[in-house]
KEZA-170872 format. One line per 8 residues: number of its first residue (from 0); for each residue x, y, z of C-alpha. Coordinates in Angstrom, 3 decimals. Example, Ala and Ser with C-alpha at 12.3 -4.5 7.8 and 13.67 -1.06 7.14 Angstrom:
2
0) 12.300,-4.500,7.800; 13.670,-1.060,7.140
END
This chain:
392
0) 25.167,26.444,-4.040; 28.677,26.820,-2.570; 29.342,29.954,-4.613; 26.710,31.901,-2.662; 27.714,33.459,0.655; 24.044,33.797,1.582; 20.837,32.016,0.573; 17.554,33.718,1.499
8) 14.044,32.269,1.188; 10.800,34.209,0.767; 7.299,32.718,0.829; 5.836,34.585,-2.163; 2.262,33.329,-1.873; 0.970,36.781,-0.818; 2.072,40.373,-0.165; 1.943,39.704,3.573
16) 4.177,36.623,3.443; 6.678,38.422,1.203; 6.888,41.370,3.577; 7.268,39.034,6.540; 10.035,37.181,4.695; 12.022,40.393,4.244; 11.487,41.318,7.897; 12.770,37.876,8.903
24) 15.921,38.452,6.847; 16.445,41.844,8.493; 15.896,40.375,11.946; 18.364,37.547,11.319; 20.988,39.912,9.918; 20.325,42.487,12.668; 19.397,45.682,10.849; 16.320,47.809,10.225
32) 13.302,45.564,9.720; 11.809,46.791,6.444; 11.567,45.595,2.861; 13.470,48.595,1.474; 16.362,48.191,3.894; 16.815,44.541,2.937; 16.648,45.367,-0.762; 19.246,48.107,-0.387
40) 21.492,45.868,1.706; 21.404,43.053,-0.850; 21.837,45.449,-3.778; 25.149,46.576,-2.280; 26.465,42.993,-2.118; 27.314,40.236,-4.612; 26.942,36.465,-4.959; 23.781,35.834,-2.982
48) 20.725,33.739,-3.824; 17.218,35.042,-3.099; 14.419,32.487,-3.573; 10.818,33.604,-4.135; 8.883,30.402,-3.458; 5.242,29.625,-4.272; 4.713,32.764,-6.411; 1.439,31.497,-7.884
56) -0.884,34.522,-7.643; -1.130,36.055,-11.171; -2.311,39.374,-9.689; 0.783,39.767,-7.509; 3.699,41.728,-9.010; 6.723,40.261,-7.250; 9.204,42.173,-9.435; 8.875,45.246,-7.204
64) 10.534,43.241,-4.425; 13.647,42.435,-6.475; 16.934,44.024,-5.267; 18.798,45.665,-8.152; 22.062,43.772,-8.461; 23.581,42.242,-11.602; 25.977,39.876,-9.866; 23.579,37.804,-7.797
72) 20.762,35.348,-8.423; 16.993,35.385,-8.038; 15.135,32.071,-8.205; 11.347,31.979,-8.576; 9.209,28.881,-8.098; 5.694,29.225,-9.435; 2.787,27.442,-11.070; 2.148,30.589,-13.133
80) 3.825,30.280,-16.579; 3.377,34.020,-17.213; 6.245,34.777,-14.836; 8.615,33.635,-17.571; 8.364,37.147,-18.999; 10.287,38.674,-16.078; 13.227,36.264,-16.219; 16.509,37.036,-17.950
88) 18.257,33.689,-17.511; 15.532,31.400,-18.794; 13.072,29.113,-17.101; 12.641,25.421,-16.502; 9.276,23.678,-16.470; 9.093,21.017,-13.774; 6.227,18.765,-14.769; 5.473,15.247,-13.642
96) 8.470,13.132,-12.681; 9.815,10.189,-14.635; 8.822,6.789,-13.259; 12.347,6.008,-12.033; 12.809,9.385,-10.349; 9.374,9.170,-8.736; 10.070,5.692,-7.330; 13.490,6.791,-6.071
104) 11.946,9.814,-4.348; 9.338,7.701,-2.567; 11.846,5.066,-1.465; 14.244,7.758,-0.261; 11.499,9.278,1.905; 10.787,5.830,3.318; 14.514,5.077,3.762; 14.035,1.941,1.670
112) 17.027,0.400,-0.092; 17.063,0.463,-3.874; 17.816,-3.267,-3.910; 14.553,-4.218,-2.223; 12.653,-5.576,-5.221; 9.304,-5.989,-3.449; 9.367,-2.409,-2.155; 10.219,-1.087,-5.588
120) 7.317,-2.932,-7.249; 4.900,-1.519,-4.652; 6.419,1.953,-5.037; 6.019,1.811,-8.821; 2.279,1.232,-8.461; 1.932,4.012,-5.885; 3.691,6.670,-7.972; 1.639,5.623,-10.996
128) -1.570,6.061,-8.976; -0.329,9.522,-7.978; 0.317,10.496,-11.588; 4.038,11.006,-10.860; 3.231,14.310,-9.112; 6.110,15.243,-6.798; 4.087,16.924,-4.024; 1.635,14.025,-3.883
136) 4.537,11.534,-3.718; 6.139,13.425,-0.835; 2.825,13.437,1.040; 2.266,9.737,0.337; 5.716,9.021,1.725; 4.870,10.994,4.863; 1.642,9.015,5.312; 3.503,5.708,5.106
144) 6.406,6.891,7.260; 3.986,8.082,9.960; 2.456,4.592,10.096; -0.989,5.695,8.877; -0.772,2.881,6.350; 1.909,0.565,5.002; 3.575,0.444,1.611; 1.504,-2.686,0.910
152) -1.810,-1.058,1.902; -1.440,2.368,0.295; -2.822,1.620,-3.193; -6.005,-0.026,-1.928; -6.616,2.696,0.670; -5.830,5.489,-1.809; -8.510,4.184,-4.189; -11.132,4.842,-1.474
160) -9.780,7.794,0.545; -7.559,9.960,-1.629; -8.164,13.276,0.100; -7.932,11.871,3.631; -4.628,10.133,2.899; -2.897,13.078,1.238; -4.220,15.549,3.816; -2.646,13.261,6.450
168) 0.708,13.691,4.714; 0.990,17.417,5.456; 4.018,18.603,7.346; 3.500,19.372,11.028; 6.218,22.014,10.917; 4.172,24.707,9.192; 0.599,23.704,8.505; -0.239,27.031,6.863
176) 2.447,26.733,4.202; 2.931,23.017,3.676; -0.514,22.511,2.200; -1.665,19.217,0.763; -1.925,18.960,-2.997; -5.729,19.225,-2.708; -5.541,22.277,-0.443; -3.213,23.947,-2.944
184) -5.783,23.509,-5.695; -8.601,24.724,-3.429; -6.628,27.920,-2.773; -6.327,28.401,-6.540; -10.097,28.028,-6.959; -10.730,30.551,-4.181; -8.489,33.090,-5.906; -10.355,32.630,-9.184
192) -13.701,32.962,-7.375; -12.500,36.295,-5.962; -12.137,37.694,-9.498; -15.477,39.294,-10.356; -15.112,39.155,-14.140; -16.696,37.112,-16.923; -13.543,35.223,-17.844; -13.156,34.007,-14.237
200) -16.759,32.737,-14.206; -16.121,30.953,-17.491; -12.857,29.483,-16.149; -14.668,27.912,-13.190; -17.397,26.545,-15.457; -14.863,25.064,-17.892; -13.086,23.296,-15.048; -16.392,21.700,-14.072
208) -17.085,20.619,-17.669; -13.547,19.300,-18.190; -13.919,17.088,-15.119; -16.568,15.007,-16.943; -14.571,14.791,-20.176; -11.416,12.790,-20.771; -8.473,14.522,-19.088; -6.351,14.491,-22.250
216) -6.783,16.255,-25.618; -9.751,18.471,-24.766; -10.059,20.407,-28.014; -11.122,24.054,-28.107; -13.052,23.143,-31.252; -15.577,21.199,-29.130; -16.680,24.399,-27.410; -16.467,26.526,-30.535
224) -18.839,24.167,-32.361; -21.112,23.857,-29.323; -21.690,27.617,-29.087; -22.746,27.917,-32.734; -26.496,28.600,-33.175; -28.353,25.312,-33.495; -31.714,24.569,-35.157; -33.161,22.645,-32.250
232) -32.447,25.419,-29.712; -35.839,27.026,-30.298; -37.503,23.665,-29.661; -35.944,23.350,-26.194; -36.578,26.999,-25.349; -34.720,29.262,-22.972; -34.929,26.640,-20.237; -33.030,23.988,-22.211
240) -29.910,22.446,-20.684; -27.466,24.291,-22.917; -29.337,27.601,-22.632; -28.999,27.346,-18.836; -25.249,26.769,-18.982; -22.693,29.426,-18.029; -21.019,28.831,-21.399; -24.155,29.937,-23.265
248) -24.940,32.778,-20.857; -21.471,34.245,-21.440; -21.516,33.582,-25.205; -25.210,34.017,-26.165; -24.370,35.260,-29.667; -21.841,32.570,-30.457; -18.126,31.986,-30.035; -16.062,34.608,-28.194
256) -12.391,33.784,-28.737; -11.126,36.578,-26.511; -13.231,35.488,-23.543; -12.190,31.869,-24.088; -8.505,32.815,-24.250; -8.668,34.803,-21.024; -10.492,31.989,-19.187; -8.069,29.309,-20.375
264) -5.127,31.587,-19.563; -6.431,31.992,-16.012; -6.721,28.223,-15.452; -3.274,27.751,-16.961; -1.785,30.455,-14.724; -2.711,28.326,-11.703; -1.459,25.139,-13.407; -4.913,23.577,-13.213
272) -4.642,22.784,-16.933; -1.922,22.532,-19.560; -2.415,23.990,-23.045; -0.605,22.648,-26.103; -0.563,24.176,-29.590; -2.997,26.862,-28.369; -6.054,24.592,-28.629; -5.453,21.201,-26.963
280) -6.053,21.158,-23.215; -5.057,18.462,-20.748; -5.342,18.013,-16.975; -3.317,15.999,-14.528; -5.436,12.925,-13.615; -5.464,13.935,-9.928; -6.653,17.472,-10.776; -9.260,15.933,-13.077
288) -10.657,13.685,-10.359; -10.398,16.320,-7.621; -12.277,18.918,-9.682; -15.163,16.464,-10.020; -15.139,15.108,-6.466; -15.100,18.554,-4.850; -18.583,19.313,-6.201; -21.769,18.584,-4.309
296) -24.191,16.051,-5.829; -26.478,18.752,-7.351; -23.399,20.520,-8.771; -22.114,17.261,-10.266; -25.487,16.510,-11.841; -25.683,19.986,-13.363; -22.076,19.855,-14.614; -22.638,16.412,-16.148
304) -25.764,17.651,-17.964; -23.944,20.658,-19.366; -20.855,18.662,-20.393; -23.131,16.028,-21.962; -25.001,18.439,-24.233; -21.878,20.516,-24.960; -19.999,17.505,-26.304; -23.135,16.377,-28.158
312) -23.603,19.744,-29.849; -20.044,19.589,-31.195; -20.805,16.374,-33.087; -21.631,17.518,-36.602; -24.545,16.005,-38.567; -22.837,15.425,-41.911; -21.122,12.328,-43.249; -18.173,13.929,-44.989
320) -14.722,12.761,-43.922; -14.210,15.789,-41.638; -17.582,15.179,-39.941; -16.779,11.544,-39.216; -13.307,12.443,-37.895; -14.774,15.094,-35.607; -17.211,12.581,-34.109; -14.462,9.993,-33.667
328) -12.358,12.535,-31.766; -15.240,12.886,-29.328; -15.246,9.191,-28.356; -12.824,9.444,-25.373; -14.976,12.267,-23.968; -18.194,10.358,-24.634; -16.767,7.300,-22.866; -15.835,9.398,-19.826
336) -19.265,11.018,-19.739; -20.950,7.618,-19.958; -18.810,6.315,-17.085; -20.445,8.966,-14.865; -23.936,8.790,-16.390; -25.629,7.237,-13.287; -29.031,7.095,-14.940; -29.240,10.752,-15.951
344) -29.263,10.305,-19.728; -32.912,9.228,-19.938; -34.114,10.553,-16.609; -37.702,11.904,-16.768; -38.257,15.636,-16.836; -38.395,18.638,-19.117; -34.846,17.963,-20.364; -35.511,14.389,-21.528
352) -35.929,15.351,-25.191; -32.663,17.312,-25.266; -30.745,14.502,-23.557; -32.289,11.860,-25.841; -31.279,13.822,-28.934; -27.748,14.105,-27.571; -27.684,10.366,-26.835; -28.625,9.680,-30.463
360) -25.652,11.754,-31.634; -23.396,9.776,-29.298; -24.610,6.555,-30.923; -23.659,7.940,-34.339; -20.168,8.659,-32.974; -19.921,5.102,-31.624; -20.966,3.801,-35.044; -18.361,5.957,-36.795
368) -15.745,4.490,-34.464; -16.733,0.919,-35.287; -18.361,0.448,-31.883; -21.502,-1.291,-33.140; -21.831,-3.383,-29.981; -21.872,-0.182,-27.930; -24.625,1.237,-30.130; -26.681,-1.915,-29.602
376) -26.293,-1.719,-25.812; -27.264,1.942,-25.733; -30.335,1.314,-27.914; -31.400,-1.465,-25.523; -30.876,0.841,-22.555; -32.863,3.587,-24.274; -35.719,1.177,-25.149; -35.888,-0.193,-21.619
384) -35.971,3.320,-20.158; -38.741,4.375,-22.565; -40.839,1.349,-21.584; -40.256,2.162,-17.919; -41.338,5.776,-18.402; -44.391,4.674,-20.388; -45.383,2.259,-17.620; -45.108,4.918,-14.961
END
């Protein structure tokens, strides 16, 4: 940084904060307080660094605020990967931290010595619980440093009160900007909700469905198979679980690759998901849990139902090698769904037949995966529930 005579910082989260940032520069440097005057002033100089921080909004064109100067540096921090297109010196993806770096960061915040073995062991568990996410680690360090909990107590308390703990780790210096990791994600959701287009509605629905699937290796093929016309659809009628889903309502005639691509691109632009090889989707474990916990109980029940039948519909009926492999790939998602089942699979009501049929397909997947004992347990559960319903 020593080569720069001036380093200037702009909060690029909105048009208003950008404009205010330029006015602050003008005020500090004592000249006309306007964006254009600052741009012209910087364009006439060399060897400065201008940082556009938190440029996450995909609808905001920050390039119009760039001073035109070839001998200085612009640095953009953003969760939006599409901004790579406006760079001319490359980009660097800052993902989760390595275990060693994450532990060192936490201990540095706490002013703990590296040689303290007990502190390091505790710190290793904490950063693992936080998924090695830098912002969450910084906020955890603030919580401990403020005396809200100790290094020894953090893991146990975090398991019960994630949001409360990380919200407590916000900076007091600028509460509007130094948002907690959960607040940052909520802001992203609000921006997507403000987009009145089909792909935004689908993006929000997919996030809800993903939250009940395994957070890793969510395959586009699951949804492509699920939207294919199915023989039993007529039997469940227009009021069936899948027919009521946003996914079906937006793709009533079958798979729409363009709509899917735009929805996934929107979630990716806010770093709520990561996409690999154009079809495999993953979520950070904290995002995964937050996206589920933020829903009300009725919303969670509805999302679970829709995720349940969506995954079930993607399990093919055949017994060719490709069919068996497809069902085996569903097992991590089936396991996650079953972990949040809370008695809904065989709950009485008009959807019982559709859920029971889906449960049967899950048992075939368990069998394909060599999970015979799981099949036996599920059959017993199903039998007990049927007897209960018959008795009532």
